[in-house]
N, C-alpha and C positions, 0 to 999 in steps of 0.2 A: 585425351584429345589434344591435338596441337592448338596453340594459342592463335596462330595466324588465321585470318578469315579464309573461308573456302578450302581449307586444307582438310582432307577427309580423315576420319578416325578409322584406322585399319586394324583388323583383328585377324591374326594369322590363323589359318585353318589347316585342314588335312588335305594332302595331295595337291598342294598348290592353290587351294581355294582361298580367296581373300574377301572378307566381308568389308564393304566400304559404306560408311554412313556419313551424311553431310548434315551439319547442324549450324545454327547461328551461335557462335561461341559466346557472345555477350548474353544471349537469352539463357543458354545453358548455365553460365556462371551465376546469373541472377536467380534462376530456379534452384540451383544447387545450394546456394546460400540459405534459401528458405527451408529446403528439405533438411539441411544440417541443423537448423533451429528446431525443426519438428522433432528430430531424433533426440535432441537435448531435452525438449519439453516433455517427452514421454519417459524420460529417465535413462536413456541410452547414452553411451559414450561414442560420439561420432568419430573420435580419433583412434578407436581400437581397430586392429588390423582388418577384421571382417567388414567394417563399416566405412573405411576410409574413402572408397570410391562409390559408396551407395548413393549419396546425394546426386552425383553426376549421372549415375546409371538410371536413377528414377526420373531425373529431369529429361534425359534422352527418351526414356520409355514413354513418358507423358506426351512429349511432342510427337512421337510416332503414332501413339494411340489416338491423337486428335488432329492428325495431319489433314483430315477431310475438310477442315476450315479453309485450307489453301487451294482446294480443287473446285472446279466448276462442272457440275454434273451435266448441265445442258450442253456445254461445249464438247464434252466427251461424247455425248450422243450424236450431236450434229457432225462430228468428225467422221462418222461412219454410217451416214444415212444414204440409202440407195433406193431409187425408184424400182418397184417390183410389183407385178400384177399377181399378188397373193393376198387372199382375204380370209384365210383360216387362222385358227388360233396358233400362236407361237408361245411355247412354254419353256422357260429355263427354271429348273427346279433343283432343290438341294444345294442352294448357294450358301456356303458357310458365312456366318455372321458373327463378328466379334465387335462388341461395342462397350461403352461404359455408361452406367446409370448416372444421370446428372444429380441425383439426390444424395448418393453416398459415394460416388466415384468408385464403385466396384463393378467388375465386368458382368455383362450378360452375353450369352452366346447361344447359337443354334443354327437354324436354317431358314432361308428365305426362298419362296416360290413366286416367280413373277411370270405373268402372261400378258400378251396384248394381241389385238386383232388388227392387222395392218389396214391402212386406208390410203394405199398408193405408195407408201414407203416402208421399208424394213430397216433394221439397224443391225450392225455386226453383233453377233451373239456374245462376244466377249465384253461388249460394252454394258450389258445388263448387270453382270456381277460387279463390274467396275463402279457403276453408279450406286449399287448397294453399299460398296465399301466407302464411297464418298460420304454418304450420309451416316453410315455406321461409325466411321472414324471421327466422331464428335461426341460431346457429352449429350446423351440422348435419353428419351423415354421410348419404349417400344412402340407405343401408339403413334407418336409423332414420326418416328422412323418409317413406319408403314405408310403413312400418308405422304411423306415427302418423296418416297420412291414412286408411288402411284402418280402424284401430281407432276413430277418431273417428266415421266414418260408421256403422260397425257398432254402436257403443254408443249412438249418438244416435238413429238412425232405426230400428234393429232390423230391417233388411231381411232378405230370404232369402239374401243373399250380397253380398259386395263384392269387386271386383277393381281393383287399382292396378298400373300399369306406369309406370316413370320411366326416361327415357333422357337422359343428361347427359354433357357434356364437362367435365372437371375441369382447371382451370388449374394446380393443384398437380402434375399429371402432364405438362402440355404446356409450362409456363414454367420448370419446375425438375425436379429428380429425374431420372426416366427420359426426360423431354422427348419424349414420344410425342404429336405434335400431332393425329393423326387418330383417337385411341382414343375410344370411346364406352362408357360404363358403363350397363348395363341392370339394373334391379332390379324385382322383382314381389312382390306380397303378395295373398293371397286368403282369403276366408272362405266358409262355407256352400256354396251351389250352385256357386260358382266353383272349389271343390276337385274338382268332377267334370270329367273330361276334355272331355266334350261342351260344357258351358257355357263352360269356359275357352277352348276352341278357337274357339267363336263370338265371344267377346270379342276374342281376338287377331286374328281375321279382320276384325272390324269396325274395329279401330284401324289395321289395315294398309291398308284400302281407301281410295280417294280419291273425292271427289265428282266426278261428271262435269260 
């Protein structure tokens, strides 16, 4: 990465594609120094060829995986709120989730299913996956992630109800600890109309169905 502020790190690609990443160079340098120390502490040689750029790469990866701290989910939602006379369930399902467990800083990943019942306003459909990413790209526990998505939609849109279900695999369970590779954790959170069994059942049936 160039040492000048705001100069992008360019990675030459195929067919003219250029990957451009922007990072705070001072923060990258600070994190890289710590990661170099970690490599030494575990018995590695950070000066060997394969590890020379590893501290910088890991520093950049960590900043990307936690960039949700710099985003405001409510502002994202309000940027695409529209008055609409629609009061049936809106469901966005199979949203890919990638996050990091705050206990071991290992990934967990899976899918989120989000629904709400409008109360005068709808939101641009792409904003639902975006707010999932806002909260997922932080150090998390799945239970809190589920609640934060629910609460953000409820507080911002003021709908008649919100439903969120998240299903994830946790590498802290499969790579270490109990080492259960096939376990899946499911969490749910509801407000308003989704607290009623009929509405909740409709939502669960919709996220379980497949398009023909």
